[in-house]
MINU-93836 format. One line per field, with one value per residue: residue number from 1; x, y, z of N, C-alpha, C in turn. Coordinates in pm, 1 decimal, always signed. Each point is the difference from the previous one (the first is absolute). Layout:
BEGIN
pos <- NUM:... .
n_X <- X:... .
n_Y <- Y:... .
n_Z <- Z:... .
ca_X <- X:... .
ca_Y <- Y:... .
ca_Z <- Z:... .
c_X <- X:... .
c_Y <- Y:... .
c_Z <- Z:... .
END
This chain:
BEGIN
pos <- 1:2:3:4:5:6:7:8:9:10:11:12:13:14:15:16:17:18:19:20:21:22:23:24:25:26:27:28:29:30:31:32:33:34:35:36:37:38:39:40:41:42:43:44:45:46:47:48:49:50:51:52:53:54:55:56:57:58:59:60:61:62:63:64:65:66:67:68:69:70:71:72:73:74:75:76:77:78:79:80:81:82:83:84:85:86:87:88:89:90:91:92:93:94:95:96:97:98:99:100:101:102:103:104:105:106:107:108:109:110:111:112:113:114:115:116:117:118:119:120:121:122:123:124:125:126:127:128:129:130:131:132:133:134:135:136:137:138:139:140:141:142:143:144:145 .
n_X <- +85.1:-35.5:+110.3:-66.0:-13.6:-14.5:-112.7:-20.0:+29.1:-73.8:-87.8:+7.9:-5.2:-88.8:-35.1:+89.9:-64.0:-113.6:-23.2:-61.9:+36.4:+121.0:-7.7:-44.8:+88.1:+89.0:-56.2:+0.0:+123.4:+17.8:-66.5:+64.3:+111.1:-37.2:-35.3:+114.4:+53.5:-66.1:+34.7:+122.1:-1.3:-50.1:+83.3:+79.0:-87.9:+118.2:-120.8:+33.3:+69.8:-106.0:-81.8:+82.5:+12.6:-132.6:-8.7:+91.2:-70.5:-110.8:+63.5:+39.4:-122.6:-32.7:+96.2:-50.4:-118.3:+43.9:+50.4:-118.7:+72.0:-89.4:+114.2:+59.5:-96.7:-42.8:-35.1:+118.7:+54.1:-73.2:+34.4:+126.3:-12.8:-68.1:+94.5:+98.0:-71.9:-26.8:+128.4:+28.0:-92.8:+53.0:+119.9:-35.5:-50.8:+115.2:+2.8:-44.3:+92.5:-81.1:+104.8:+42.0:+9.3:-112.5:-45.3:+60.2:-44.7:-112.8:+17.5:+33.8:-95.6:-81.5:+41.4:-6.1:-110.9:-37.4:+26.6:-53.2:-93.8:+8.5:-5.9:-93.0:-55.2:+18.1:-43.2:-75.4:+11.9:+87.3:+91.6:-23.4:+76.4:+99.2:-8.7:+96.1:+86.1:+11.3:+129.5:+19.8:+119.6:-20.2:+80.2:+53.2:-68.6:-43.4:-31.6:-71.0:-72.7 .
n_Y <- -117.7:+97.2:+45.8:+62.4:+94.7:-126.1:+45.3:+73.9:-105.8:-72.1:+97.5:+18.5:-131.2:+6.3:+100.2:-71.9:-114.2:+60.2:-1.8:+114.1:-27.1:-35.0:+105.8:+68.7:-59.8:+23.0:+119.0:+1.8:-50.1:+95.7:+83.1:-50.0:+4.7:+120.6:+27.3:-54.6:+64.9:+109.2:-27.5:-33.6:+107.4:+69.6:-60.6:+32.9:+93.4:+60.0:+40.1:-14.1:-108.2:-40.0:+41.5:-55.1:-104.5:+7.2:+19.0:-95.1:-68.8:+38.7:-32.6:-109.4:-10.3:+23.0:-88.2:-76.8:+27.8:-25.9:-94.9:+37.0:+40.8:+74.8:+42.8:-118.3:-69.7:+104.2:-3.4:-55.2:+83.4:+93.2:-48.8:-12.8:+121.5:+35.1:-56.2:+49.5:+110.4:-12.8:-29.3:+96.8:+74.9:-38.4:+21.0:+113.5:+1.4:-62.4:+20.8:+107.1:-55.6:-34.7:+26.7:+13.2:-131.2:-1.1:+78.2:-78.7:-103.4:+67.1:+21.2:-129.7:-25.9:+77.2:-51.6:-118.3:+47.6:+59.4:-113.1:-66.2:+93.0:-18.4:-130.1:+31.2:+76.6:-97.2:-72.9:+110.0:-22.2:+99.9:-91.6:-16.0:+106.9:-85.5:+45.2:+82.3:-92.0:+88.5:+12.5:+52.6:+35.3:+82.9:+52.0:-124.2:-7.3:-118.2:-9.0:-83.8:+74.1 .
n_Z <- +0.0:-76.8:+52.4:+98.5:-87.4:-44.1:-57.0:+107.6:+75.8:-84.1:+0.7:+132.7:+12.9:-96.7:+80.3:+67.3:-32.4:-25.4:-130.2:-21.6:-124.5:+42.2:+80.4:-104.4:-77.6:+94.3:+3.7:-132.4:+5.7:+89.1:-77.0:-105.3:+72.7:+39.5:-124.6:-35.8:+101.0:-36.9:-124.3:+37.7:+74.0:-101.4:-85.1:+100.9:-32.4:-13.7:+28.8:+129.5:-33.0:-71.0:+95.4:+87.5:-82.2:-8.4:+130.4:+13.5:-89.9:+62.6:+111.4:-62.0:-48.1:+126.7:+23.4:-96.5:+48.3:+122.2:-78.9:-47.2:-102.1:+63.5:+51.6:-1.7:+59.4:+66.4:-128.1:-20.7:+87.8:-57.8:-117.5:+39.5:+50.6:-108.3:-74.1:+75.4:-4.0:-128.8:-16.6:+85.8:-59.0:-116.1:+51.5:+58.2:-122.8:-7.4:+130.8:-61.6:-74.2:-98.3:-76.6:+126.2:-14.6:-68.8:+96.1:+87.0:-69.7:-1.5:+128.8:+8.2:-88.0:+67.6:+113.7:-55.2:-57.6:+113.7:+64.7:-101.1:+11.9:+131.7:-28.0:-90.0:+93.5:+87.7:-101.4:+0.9:+131.1:+9.0:-12.6:+133.1:+9.7:-3.7:+126.5:-33.1:+41.5:+95.2:-7.2:+116.5:-43.7:+100.3:-96.8:+3.4:-112.1:+36.5:-125.9:+77.3:-75.7 .
ca_X <- -85.1:+76.5:-6.2:-37.0:+108.8:+96.2:+10.9:+75.4:+140.1:+53.5:+24.7:+114.8:+120.4:+42.8:+19.7:+141.5:+69.3:-69.1:-57.9:-142.3:-73.5:+23.0:-81.2:-139.3:-18.4:+4.0:-126.4:-100.6:+22.6:-49.0:-146.6:-35.9:+26.2:-101.2:-126.5:+13.1:-20.4:-143.3:-69.3:+25.6:-72.8:-143.7:-26.1:+12.0:-104.1:+60.7:-49.1:+68.7:+131.1:-21.3:-29.4:+124.6:+83.7:-65.4:+33.5:+140.9:+11.4:-50.4:+101.4:+112.6:-44.0:+11.0:+141.8:+22.8:-62.0:+76.5:+133.9:-8.2:+61.5:-94.0:+74.0:+60.7:-90.3:-119.6:-117.3:+19.3:-18.0:-142.9:-64.3:+38.1:-67.9:-138.0:+5.9:+30.8:-117.5:-99.5:+51.6:-18.1:-142.6:-29.3:+60.3:-76.2:-133.7:+7.7:-82.2:-143.2:-31.4:-61.0:+109.4:+122.4:+118.0:-2.2:+31.5:+145.1:+61.1:-17.6:+95.2:+133.4:+18.5:+8.8:+126.2:+111.3:+9.4:+66.9:+138.0:+73.6:+24.1:+113.9:+120.0:+36.7:+58.0:+132.2:+91.1:+39.7:+81.7:+142.9:+44.0:+73.1:+146.3:+62.0:+97.1:+138.4:+64.0:+109.8:+81.3:+71.2:+117.7:+52.2:-60.0:-12.0:-123.5:+11.9:-128.0:+19.2:-93.2 .
ca_Y <- +117.7:+123.3:+74.4:+141.1:+92.9:-56.4:+74.8:+123.0:-38.1:-39.4:+121.5:+71.9:-81.1:+9.4:+137.5:+31.4:-97.7:-21.1:+117.6:+13.5:-95.9:-132.6:-4.8:-12.5:-138.8:-81.9:+19.7:-76.1:-140.1:-16.1:-3.2:-130.3:-100.2:+15.4:-50.4:-146.0:-46.4:+14.9:-103.6:-128.6:+0.6:-7.1:-137.9:-84.3:+49.1:+76.5:+129.2:+111.8:+9.8:+53.3:+143.0:+67.9:+8.7:+99.3:+131.7:+26.8:+31.2:+137.1:+90.1:+6.1:+88.1:+134.4:+38.4:+35.6:+130.7:+101.2:+16.6:+75.5:+132.6:+83.2:+108.4:-50.5:-81.0:+75.7:-73.6:-143.4:-21.2:+11.3:-120.5:-110.8:+19.8:-47.0:-145.5:-60.0:+16.9:-97.1:-133.5:-20.3:-27.7:-132.8:-98.8:-2.7:-52.8:-143.6:-85.6:+18.3:-55.5:-133.9:-94.9:+74.9:-59.1:+45.5:+143.8:+11.1:-37.6:+115.8:+101.7:-44.2:+35.1:+145.8:+44.6:-49.0:+88.4:+122.9:-33.2:-15.4:+134.3:+54.9:-71.8:+61.2:+131.1:-27.1:-40.1:+117.0:+89.6:-32.0:-77.2:+85.1:-13.2:-48.3:+99.8:-45.2:+12.9:+96.2:+2.5:+125.9:-0.7:+135.6:+75.1:-88.3:-78.9:-114.9:-55.0:-143.2:-59.6 .
ca_Z <- +0.0:-9.4:+124.7:-15.2:-28.9:-95.0:-125.8:+18.2:+22.1:-130.8:-77.2:+55.8:-16.4:-138.7:-45.1:-14.6:-82.9:-125.9:-62.8:+27.8:-81.8:+58.1:+123.0:-42.5:-42.9:+122.2:+70.8:-74.9:+36.6:+137.2:-7.7:-55.3:+104.3:+104.7:-53.3:-9.6:+137.7:+27.8:-76.8:+65.9:+128.1:-29.4:-43.0:+120.0:+92.8:+109.6:-47.1:+66.1:-63.7:-134.8:+10.8:+37.5:-120.6:-86.1:+56.9:-27.8:-142.8:-17.8:+56.6:-94.0:-108.8:+57.7:-7.2:-140.3:-22.6:+74.2:-59.1:-125.3:-2.0:-76.0:-65.2:-122.4:-79.3:-37.3:-47.8:+23.0:+143.4:+31.0:-53.2:+88.1:+129.7:-17.4:-14.9:+129.8:+85.0:-46.7:+30.3:+144.7:+22.1:-53.8:+89.7:+124.8:-28.0:-29.3:+87.5:-26.4:-132.2:-1.0:-15.9:+30.2:-65.2:-139.6:-0.2:+20.9:-128.5:-88.5:+47.0:-42.6:-142.1:-8.8:+60.1:-83.1:-116.6:+45.0:+35.8:-125.8:-53.5:+75.1:-44.6:-127.9:+32.6:+58.0:-107.6:-78.1:+83.0:+1.1:+116.5:+94.5:-3.7:+122.3:+46.1:+2.8:+131.2:-1.6:+121.1:+11.0:+86.2:-9.1:-109.6:-116.9:-7.2:-88.5:-41.7:-9.4:-97.5 .
c_X <- +89.7:-13.5:-36.1:+123.1:+100.4:+7.2:+84.0:+147.9:+64.8:+34.4:+124.3:+130.1:+53.7:+38.3:+146.1:+70.1:-65.3:-43.1:-147.0:-83.0:+17.4:-79.7:-147.0:-30.2:-1.6:-130.2:-114.8:+12.7:-53.8:-152.8:-45.6:+20.1:-105.6:-136.5:+3.9:-20.8:-148.7:-79.3:+15.7:-76.8:-150.1:-37.4:+7.3:-103.4:+57.2:-29.2:+66.0:+139.1:-10.1:-24.5:+125.0:+90.5:-57.4:+31.5:+144.4:+20.9:-47.9:+99.0:+119.7:-35.1:+4.0:+142.8:+35.8:-53.7:+80.9:+136.5:-1.7:+63.4:-85.9:+69.1:+56.8:-102.4:-123.2:-116.1:+11.6:-20.6:-146.6:-76.2:+31.6:-66.7:-143.7:-4.2:+24.0:-117.5:-107.0:+42.9:-16.1:-145.0:-36.2:+54.4:-83.2:-141.1:-0.6:-88.5:-150.6:-42.7:-65.1:+106.7:+132.1:+124.7:+6.7:+35.2:+149.6:+73.6:-9.0:+97.3:+143.0:+26.7:+20.7:+136.0:+118.8:+18.4:+74.4:+146.3:+85.1:+28.9:+118.9:+130.4:+47.4:+61.0:+141.4:+102.4:+47.9:+91.5:+147.2:+34.4:+76.1:+149.7:+49.0:+102.0:+140.3:+56.7:+117.0:+73.9:+76.6:+113.7:+64.8:-72.3:-16.8:-130.0:+20.0:-139.1:+21.0:-90.8:+70.5 .
c_Y <- +124.1:+77.5:+146.2:+87.0:-50.9:+78.8:+126.0:-30.1:-41.3:+122.6:+72.1:-78.9:+11.4:+138.8:+37.0:-94.1:-21.9:+133.5:+6.2:-100.9:-141.1:-16.1:-18.6:-143.6:-92.5:+13.8:-69.8:-149.0:-29.4:-8.1:-136.7:-109.4:+7.3:-49.8:-152.3:-62.4:+7.5:-109.9:-136.1:-10.0:-14.7:-142.9:-98.4:+38.2:+64.2:+147.2:+118.8:+20.0:+57.9:+149.7:+78.8:+17.0:+101.9:+141.1:+37.5:+35.3:+142.5:+101.6:+14.9:+88.0:+145.0:+50.9:+37.0:+140.0:+111.0:+25.9:+78.9:+138.2:+90.1:+117.4:-46.7:-66.5:+69.3:-88.9:-149.8:-31.5:+4.7:-122.6:-120.0:+12.5:-50.6:-152.7:-66.7:+12.2:-101.7:-142.6:-31.6:-34.1:-140.3:-110.2:-12.2:-55.0:-150.8:-82.9:+10.8:-57.8:-138.0:-108.3:+74.2:-54.5:+43.7:+147.6:+21.8:-36.3:+115.3:+112.5:-37.4:+43.2:+150.5:+50.7:-44.6:+85.5:+127.6:-26.5:-13.3:+135.3:+63.8:-70.3:+58.2:+138.6:-19.0:-33.3:+119.4:+93.9:-36.6:-76.0:+92.1:-27.6:-47.0:+103.6:-59.8:+22.7:+96.5:-7.5:+130.8:-14.6:+136.3:+73.1:-84.7:-77.2:-109.0:-49.8:-149.1:-66.1:-53.9 .
c_Z <- +0.0:+130.1:-24.8:-24.8:-102.0:-130.2:+12.9:+24.1:-131.5:-82.2:+51.8:-15.8:-141.0:-42.4:-15.6:-96.1:-136.3:-59.3:+37.6:-76.7:+56.8:+130.0:-34.8:-41.7:+121.8:+79.0:-72.8:+33.1:+140.0:+2.0:-51.1:+104.8:+110.6:-47.8:-16.5:+138.2:+36.6:-70.5:+66.9:+132.2:-23.6:-39.0:+117.0:+106.3:+125.8:-32.1:+69.1:-59.7:-140.6:+6.6:+38.5:-122.5:-97.5:+49.5:-31.8:-146.7:-26.8:+57.6:-93.5:-119.4:+48.7:-2.0:-143.9:-29.0:+67.4:-61.4:-130.4:+15.5:-88.3:-70.2:-133.7:-91.3:-53.7:-42.7:+25.3:+148.0:+38.8:-49.8:+89.1:+136.9:-8.4:-12.8:+135.4:+96.8:-37.9:+33.7:+148.7:+31.9:-49.1:+91.8:+127.3:-18.9:-24.0:+93.6:-26.6:-134.8:+13.8:-9.4:+23.0:-70.0:-146.4:-8.6:+20.9:-128.6:-99.9:+39.0:-38.6:-143.4:-16.2:+50.0:-84.7:-125.0:+37.5:+34.5:-125.9:-64.6:+71.5:-37.6:-132.7:+21.2:+51.2:-108.1:-82.0:+77.5:-9.3:+127.8:+95.0:-7.9:+134.5:+45.0:+2.9:+138.1:-13.0:+133.0:+1.3:+99.7:-13.7:-110.9:-126.3:+5.5:-102.7:-31.5:-26.0:-102.4:-120.3 .
END
């Protein structure tokens, strides 16, 4: 079961080691994992566990929404904000569906399409440069790259 606060910790942990796009993809993966957990719990009739996983998935989508850069993204950020809001509502509505498992499957398809779009965006970005190690002895500098 996903522990409370895990989505936010995932975002902050990745913020120093990943690009924003890589963090976004990781958060999409987290949502899928949380919904898969909810589906498994629902199928096992562990409804409190399923609801907890659903809540965690909605929280992770909230982290995606909170990570939007409205200054840089403008229209795209606004479109994604609306999508993330709608997705959160859809996730939280799963327990009220006639067939919650089928609804989760539908959400998987929707989320995978968006995740793939982010993977395509990632492929167009320049690879981050590896910093070169530098040593300093007095006034002489040696570049070890």
